[in-house]
C-alpha positions as CSV (number, residue, x, y, z in Angstrom):
1,M,51.6,16.1,-50.1
2,K,48.9,14.9,-47.6
3,I,47.2,11.5,-47.9
4,L,43.9,10.6,-46.2
5,T,43.6,6.8,-45.5
6,L,40.3,5.1,-44.8
7,N,39.6,1.6,-43.5
8,C,35.8,1.0,-43.5
9,G,34.4,-1.9,-41.6
10,S,30.7,-2.8,-41.3
11,S,30.3,-0.6,-38.2
12,S,33.4,1.6,-38.1
13,V,35.6,3.9,-40.1
14,K,39.3,4.2,-39.2
15,Y,41.2,7.2,-40.7
16,Q,44.6,8.9,-40.8
17,V,46.0,12.0,-42.4
18,Y,49.7,11.6,-43.3
19,D,52.1,14.4,-44.3
20,W,54.4,12.8,-46.9
21,E,57.0,15.5,-47.0
22,K,57.4,15.6,-43.2
23,K,57.1,11.8,-43.0
24,R,54.7,11.8,-40.1
25,P,51.0,11.3,-39.4
26,L,49.1,14.5,-38.6
27,C,46.1,12.8,-37.0
28,K,44.3,9.5,-36.8
29,G,41.0,8.3,-35.4
30,I,38.0,6.1,-35.7
31,V,34.2,6.5,-36.0
32,E,32.6,3.7,-34.0
33,R,29.1,2.2,-34.1
34,V,28.3,3.3,-37.6
35,T,24.8,2.2,-38.6
36,I,24.0,0.7,-35.2
37,G,23.4,3.7,-33.0
38,G,25.4,5.5,-30.3
39,S,28.0,6.5,-32.9
40,F,31.0,8.6,-31.9
41,I,34.3,9.8,-33.2
42,F,37.7,9.3,-31.4
43,H,40.2,11.8,-32.8
44,E,44.0,12.0,-32.0
45,V,46.6,14.6,-32.8
46,P,50.2,14.1,-31.6
47,G,50.9,16.3,-28.6
48,K,47.2,17.0,-27.9
49,D,44.7,15.2,-25.7
50,P,42.4,12.8,-27.6
51,L,39.0,14.0,-28.5
52,R,35.7,12.0,-28.3
53,V,32.5,13.4,-29.8
54,E,29.1,11.8,-29.9
55,H,27.6,12.0,-33.4
56,E,25.0,9.7,-34.9
57,C,26.1,8.0,-38.2
58,P,23.3,5.9,-39.7
59,D,25.5,5.2,-42.8
60,H,29.1,5.4,-44.0
61,K,28.6,8.6,-45.9
62,I,27.7,10.5,-42.8
63,A,30.6,8.9,-40.9
64,I,33.1,9.9,-43.6
65,K,31.5,13.4,-43.6
66,L,32.2,13.5,-39.9
67,V,35.8,12.5,-40.5
68,I,36.2,15.3,-43.1
69,D,34.6,17.9,-40.8
70,T,36.8,16.9,-38.0
71,I,40.1,17.1,-39.9
72,L,39.0,20.5,-41.2
73,D,37.9,21.8,-37.8
74,P,39.8,25.0,-36.9
75,D,40.3,23.8,-33.3
76,V,41.1,20.1,-33.6
77,G,41.7,19.7,-37.4
78,V,45.0,19.3,-39.2
79,I,44.3,20.9,-42.6
80,K,42.7,24.2,-43.6
81,D,41.2,23.1,-46.9
82,L,40.2,19.8,-48.5
83,S,42.4,20.7,-51.5
84,E,45.4,19.9,-49.3
85,I,44.5,16.2,-49.6
86,R,46.2,14.8,-52.7
87,A,44.7,11.3,-52.6
88,V,42.4,9.0,-50.5
89,S,43.8,5.5,-49.9
90,H,41.4,2.7,-49.0
91,R,42.0,-0.7,-47.4
92,V,40.1,-3.4,-49.2
93,V,40.2,-6.9,-47.6
94,H,39.8,-9.1,-50.7
95,G,41.2,-8.5,-54.2
96,G,40.9,-12.1,-55.3
97,E,43.1,-12.9,-58.3
98,K,41.9,-9.8,-60.1
99,F,44.3,-7.5,-58.3
100,T,47.9,-8.4,-57.4
101,K,48.8,-4.8,-56.5
102,S,47.1,-1.6,-55.5
103,V,45.0,0.3,-58.1
104,V,43.4,3.6,-58.8
105,I,39.7,3.2,-58.2
106,D,37.2,3.6,-61.0
107,D,33.7,2.3,-61.6
108,E,35.1,-1.0,-63.1
109,V,37.3,-1.6,-60.0
110,I,34.2,-1.1,-57.7
111,R,32.2,-3.5,-59.9
112,V,34.9,-6.2,-59.4
113,F,35.0,-5.6,-55.6
114,K,31.3,-6.1,-55.5
115,E,31.7,-9.2,-57.6
116,L,34.3,-10.5,-55.1
117,S,32.0,-10.0,-52.1
118,Y,31.1,-13.7,-52.1
119,L,34.8,-14.3,-51.0
120,A,34.7,-11.8,-48.2
121,P,31.0,-11.2,-47.3
122,L,31.8,-9.6,-43.9
123,H,34.4,-7.1,-45.3
124,N,34.2,-6.2,-49.0
125,P,30.6,-4.8,-48.9
126,A,31.6,-2.4,-46.1
127,N,34.8,-1.5,-47.9
128,V,32.8,-0.7,-51.0
129,M,30.3,1.4,-49.1
130,G,33.1,3.5,-47.7
131,I,34.8,3.9,-51.1
132,E,31.5,5.0,-52.8
133,A,30.8,7.5,-50.0
134,A,34.3,8.9,-50.0
135,R,34.4,9.3,-53.8
136,E,31.2,11.3,-53.6
137,L,32.5,13.5,-50.7
138,V,36.0,13.9,-52.1
139,P,35.5,13.8,-55.8
140,D,38.5,15.7,-57.1
141,V,41.4,13.5,-56.1
142,P,42.5,9.9,-57.0
143,H,41.1,7.2,-54.7
144,V,43.4,4.2,-54.3
145,A,42.5,0.6,-53.2
146,V,45.1,-1.3,-51.3
147,M,44.2,-5.0,-51.0
148,D,44.9,-7.1,-48.0
149,T,45.5,-10.1,-50.3
150,A,47.8,-8.4,-52.7
151,F,51.2,-9.0,-51.0
152,L,50.3,-12.7,-50.8
153,Q,49.7,-13.1,-54.5
154,T,53.3,-14.1,-55.0
155,M,52.7,-17.5,-53.5
156,P,53.5,-20.2,-56.1
157,K,50.7,-22.3,-57.5
158,F,51.8,-25.5,-55.8
159,V,51.4,-23.6,-52.5
160,Y,48.1,-21.8,-53.0
161,L,46.1,-24.6,-54.5
162,Y,44.2,-27.2,-52.5
163,A,44.2,-30.9,-53.3
164,V,40.5,-30.8,-54.3
165,P,38.9,-31.2,-57.8
166,Y,40.7,-28.6,-60.0
167,E,37.4,-27.5,-61.3
168,W,36.6,-25.9,-57.9
169,Y,39.5,-23.6,-58.5
170,E,38.5,-22.8,-62.1
171,K,34.8,-22.4,-61.5
172,H,34.6,-21.1,-58.0
173,G,38.0,-19.6,-57.1
174,V,38.8,-22.1,-54.4
175,R,42.4,-21.5,-53.4
176,R,44.6,-20.1,-50.6
177,Y,44.4,-16.3,-50.7
178,G,45.7,-15.3,-47.3
179,F,45.0,-12.1,-45.3
180,H,46.8,-9.5,-43.1
181,G,49.0,-8.9,-46.2
182,T,49.6,-5.2,-45.5
183,S,50.8,-6.0,-41.9
184,H,53.1,-8.8,-43.1
185,L,54.5,-6.5,-45.8
186,Y,55.2,-3.7,-43.4
187,V,57.0,-5.7,-40.7
188,S,59.0,-7.7,-43.3
189,R,60.3,-4.4,-44.8
190,R,61.2,-3.1,-41.3
191,A,62.9,-6.4,-40.5
192,A,65.0,-6.1,-43.6
193,A,66.0,-2.6,-42.5
194,L,66.9,-3.8,-39.0
195,L,69.0,-6.5,-40.6
196,K,70.6,-3.8,-42.8
197,K,69.7,-5.8,-45.9
198,K,67.6,-5.1,-49.0
199,P,64.1,-6.7,-48.9
200,Q,65.0,-9.1,-51.7
201,E,67.9,-10.4,-49.7
202,V,66.0,-11.8,-46.7
203,N,64.0,-14.8,-45.8
204,L,61.6,-14.2,-42.9
205,I,58.8,-15.7,-40.9
206,T,56.3,-13.0,-39.9
207,A,53.7,-13.8,-37.2
208,H,50.7,-11.4,-36.9
209,I,49.2,-12.6,-33.7
210,G,46.0,-10.9,-32.5
211,N,42.4,-11.8,-32.2
212,G,42.9,-12.8,-35.8
213,A,46.2,-14.5,-36.4
214,S,48.3,-15.5,-39.3
215,I,51.9,-16.4,-40.2
216,T,53.7,-15.9,-43.4
217,A,56.9,-17.4,-44.9
218,I,58.7,-14.8,-46.9
219,K,61.4,-15.8,-49.4
220,N,63.7,-13.2,-51.0
221,G,61.3,-10.5,-49.8
222,K,58.2,-12.1,-51.4
223,A,55.3,-14.1,-49.7
224,F,55.9,-17.8,-50.3
225,D,53.4,-19.4,-48.0
226,H,50.8,-18.2,-45.5
227,S,48.7,-19.9,-42.8
228,M,45.2,-18.5,-43.7
229,G,43.5,-19.9,-46.7
230,F,40.4,-19.5,-48.8
231,T,39.0,-17.7,-45.7
232,P,40.6,-16.3,-42.5
233,L,39.4,-19.4,-40.7
234,E,42.4,-21.7,-41.6
235,G,45.7,-21.7,-39.8
236,L,46.6,-20.6,-36.3
237,I,44.4,-20.8,-33.2
238,M,42.8,-17.4,-32.8
239,G,40.6,-15.5,-30.4
240,T,37.3,-17.0,-31.6
241,R,38.4,-19.0,-34.7
242,S,39.4,-22.6,-34.6
243,G,42.2,-22.5,-37.2
244,D,43.2,-25.9,-38.8
245,I,40.7,-28.7,-38.2
246,D,39.8,-32.0,-39.9
247,P,37.0,-30.9,-42.4
248,A,35.1,-34.2,-41.6
249,I,34.3,-32.6,-38.2
250,I,31.7,-30.4,-39.9
251,P,29.3,-33.1,-41.2
252,Y,29.9,-35.1,-38.0
253,I,28.7,-32.2,-35.8
254,M,25.9,-31.4,-38.2
255,D,24.6,-35.0,-37.6
256,R,25.2,-35.1,-33.9
257,E,23.9,-31.6,-33.1
258,G,21.2,-31.4,-35.7
259,I,22.5,-28.1,-37.1
260,T,23.4,-26.8,-40.6
261,A,26.8,-26.5,-42.2
262,H,26.5,-22.7,-42.0
263,Q,25.8,-22.9,-38.3
264,V,28.9,-25.1,-37.8
265,V,31.1,-22.7,-39.7
266,E,29.6,-19.8,-37.6
267,I,30.6,-21.7,-34.5
268,L,34.1,-22.3,-35.9
269,N,34.5,-18.6,-36.6
270,K,32.9,-17.0,-33.6
271,K,32.8,-19.5,-30.7
272,S,36.0,-21.5,-31.1
273,G,39.7,-20.8,-30.8
274,I,40.7,-19.4,-27.4
275,L,37.0,-18.8,-26.5
276,G,36.1,-22.3,-27.3
277,I,38.9,-23.8,-25.3
278,T,38.5,-21.6,-22.2
279,G,34.8,-21.2,-22.4
280,K,34.9,-17.6,-21.4
281,Y,38.0,-15.6,-22.7
282,T,39.3,-14.2,-25.9
283,D,41.7,-11.6,-24.5
284,R,45.0,-13.3,-23.9
285,R,45.6,-11.1,-20.8
286,D,42.5,-12.6,-19.2
287,V,43.7,-16.0,-20.2
288,E,47.1,-15.5,-18.6
289,I,45.6,-14.1,-15.4
290,A,43.2,-17.1,-15.2
291,A,46.1,-19.5,-15.9
292,E,48.1,-18.0,-13.0
293,K,45.1,-18.6,-10.7
294,G,45.1,-22.3,-11.7
295,D,42.4,-22.4,-14.4
296,E,43.4,-25.6,-16.3
297,R,41.5,-24.7,-19.5
298,A,43.3,-21.3,-19.6
299,K,46.6,-23.1,-19.2
300,L,45.6,-25.5,-22.0
301,A,44.6,-22.6,-24.3
302,I,48.1,-21.0,-23.9
303,E,49.8,-24.3,-24.6
304,M,47.7,-25.1,-27.7
305,E,48.1,-21.6,-29.2
306,A,51.8,-21.6,-28.7
307,Y,52.2,-25.1,-30.0
308,R,50.3,-24.3,-33.2
309,I,52.6,-21.2,-33.8
310,K,55.7,-23.3,-33.1
311,K,54.5,-26.0,-35.6
312,Y,54.0,-23.4,-38.4
313,I,57.4,-21.9,-37.6
314,G,59.0,-25.3,-38.0
315,A,57.2,-26.0,-41.2
316,Y,58.2,-22.6,-42.7
317,M,61.8,-23.1,-41.6
318,A,61.8,-26.3,-43.7
319,A,60.0,-24.6,-46.6
320,L,62.5,-21.6,-46.7
321,G,65.7,-23.5,-46.0
322,K,67.4,-20.5,-44.5
323,V,65.7,-17.9,-42.3
324,D,67.2,-14.6,-41.3
325,A,64.6,-13.5,-38.8
326,I,61.3,-14.2,-37.1
327,V,59.0,-11.3,-36.5
328,F,56.1,-11.0,-34.0
329,T,53.5,-8.3,-34.5
330,A,49.9,-7.3,-33.7
331,G,48.3,-7.2,-30.2
332,V,49.5,-10.5,-28.8
333,G,52.6,-10.7,-30.9
334,E,53.7,-7.3,-29.6
335,K,52.7,-7.6,-26.0
336,G,52.3,-11.3,-25.2
337,W,55.8,-12.4,-24.0
338,I,54.4,-15.7,-22.7
339,I,53.1,-16.8,-26.1
340,R,56.3,-15.7,-27.8
341,E,58.5,-17.6,-25.3
342,K,56.5,-20.8,-25.5
343,S,56.3,-20.6,-29.3
344,L,60.1,-20.5,-29.6
345,E,60.9,-22.8,-26.7
346,G,63.2,-25.7,-27.6
347,L,64.1,-24.3,-31.1
348,D,67.7,-23.6,-30.3
349,Y,68.7,-26.5,-32.6
350,L,67.2,-24.6,-35.5
351,G,69.3,-21.5,-34.7
352,I,66.6,-19.7,-32.7
353,K,68.0,-18.5,-29.4
354,L,65.6,-16.4,-27.4
355,D,66.9,-14.0,-24.7
356,K,64.2,-14.5,-22.1
357,E,64.9,-11.3,-20.2
358,R,64.7,-9.2,-23.4
359,N,61.5,-11.0,-24.4
360,R,59.9,-10.4,-21.0
361,N,60.8,-6.7,-21.2
362,A,59.4,-6.2,-24.7
363,M,55.9,-5.5,-23.7
364,S,55.1,-2.2,-25.3
365,R,53.2,-1.9,-28.5
366,N,55.1,1.3,-29.3
367,H,58.7,0.3,-29.9
368,E,60.7,-2.2,-32.0
369,F,62.7,-4.8,-30.0
370,I,65.2,-7.5,-30.7
371,I,64.5,-10.4,-28.3
372,S,66.9,-13.0,-29.6
373,A,70.3,-13.6,-28.0
374,D,73.3,-11.8,-29.4
375,D,74.7,-15.1,-30.8
376,S,71.4,-16.3,-32.3
377,P,71.8,-17.2,-36.0
378,V,68.2,-16.4,-36.5
379,K,67.2,-13.0,-35.2
380,V,63.8,-12.5,-33.5
381,F,62.1,-9.1,-33.6
382,V,59.0,-7.6,-32.1
383,I,57.9,-4.9,-34.6
384,P,54.7,-2.9,-34.2
385,T,52.7,-3.0,-37.4
386,D,51.7,0.1,-39.4
387,E,49.2,-0.9,-42.0
388,E,48.2,2.7,-42.6
389,L,51.7,3.6,-43.7
390,V,51.4,0.9,-46.4
391,L,48.2,2.6,-47.6
392,V,50.1,5.9,-47.8
393,E,53.1,4.5,-49.5
394,D,51.1,2.8,-52.2
395,A,49.0,6.0,-52.9
396,V,52.1,8.1,-53.2
397,A,53.9,5.6,-55.4
398,I,51.0,5.6,-57.8
399,L,50.7,9.4,-57.8
400,E,54.5,9.7,-58.5
401,G,54.3,7.1,-61.3
402,R,56.8,4.7,-59.6
403,Y,54.5,1.9,-58.8
404,D,55.0,-0.5,-61.7
405,V,57.7,-2.5,-60.0
406,P,56.9,-6.2,-60.2
407,E,58.6,-7.0,-56.9
408,K,56.7,-4.2,-55.2
409,F,59.9,-3.1,-53.4
410,I,58.9,0.6,-53.5
411,Y,58.6,1.2,-49.8
412,S,60.6,3.6,-47.8
413,F,60.4,1.8,-44.5
414,E,64.2,1.2,-44.6
415,S,65.1,4.2,-42.5
416,P,66.2,2.9,-39.1
417,D,65.3,6.4,-37.7
418,Y,61.7,6.2,-38.6
419,V,59.6,7.0,-35.6
420,N,55.8,7.0,-35.5
421,E,54.8,10.0,-33.3
422,F,51.6,8.2,-32.1
423,R,53.8,5.4,-30.8
424,E,55.9,7.9,-28.9
425,E,52.9,9.6,-27.5
426,A,51.2,6.3,-26.6
427,Y,54.4,5.0,-25.0
428,R,54.7,8.2,-22.9
429,R,51.1,7.8,-21.7
430,E,51.7,4.1,-21.0
431,L,54.7,4.9,-18.8
432,E,52.7,7.6,-17.0
433,K,49.9,5.2,-16.3
434,K,52.3,2.8,-14.8
435,K,53.5,5.6,-12.5
436,G,49.9,6.3,-11.5
437,K,49.9,9.7,-13.2
438,L,47.0,8.9,-15.5
439,S,43.7,7.2,-14.7
């Protein structure tokens, strides 16, 4: 059984073909600059050199057609006929309260996604465009929607509601939804496997730290609390997003700067966070280099980001009572040893004992690491996320009729021997680059 996964953004289409029987990806890639000119596809097959081909894609339908032509290509493709694809699984950012788990897509589902676009105006419209194009191009197989918000729908009401007029929730859907759900789901299941426990037996704090960043408290395998809220703006300090602020700042800046509420929110989303503090950087590697050279604002950005993560970890330790492990994932979480170290500094009294040498050596995005000391009551892991595998697992579970499990413990991430071939290939190339063998 082969599954095609699609993740459509406003100007990109990420894809993967996964062989379920062999438990490995056959290829993955991305079409960049869709609708904006200068489009190209970047295609990877394990064991082969990556391929980059220029091809104009003025819309998502042409981009997905390019993906299909590429995976069918006799030289660089991985299937001989489209009939080998049993299902197409789509990432959808926002399912609101309408969807608490993945669903087979039909016209009614698409209508609801369009209706929910007001909650995710930058993401859901692009997701829908990709779904509609793919259904037209691959009409004879089920299409499955996997929502980023679904895993987080188990948060209790006293956690997800805001202390604002209750009518705002009833009329306008104002509540905490949370995001990065597929990432938090994947790494939580892998952490349970590494702990040699069932998912429902573990309490975890999972930290997805990248340009966008979020942290989730997971109780008995289910999401209990989450740092992002009604939008992805709330919570941790991010690349360009402010995270938590006093809401009264918005009208204050409107008055002082003579700008609109929308303009302030735009600044909070795109010109704040690490960029706002440093004035020039979003990439944490650039921030670390600048800090080493004495840039005081870069040093400040590191301290602020790490402190915010530490504060959430402390809060979620209190909320959960007992924590088995903390997991770092995503770009900064997987490679940023400085942020990890500073985030956990001084937490020994909570049972979190970091092994600094392990932490500093855990700088590859291609392997799982334990970075806590052997005698640490709370384990600390670095686990590369694999959101595409969640898309595959959900599609297969639906096809096989084993998806109606309320706890959603259907995933087969438990195998400690699971190896993503792309990680192995990327790790090899990373090592060769360090040795000067690759440019």
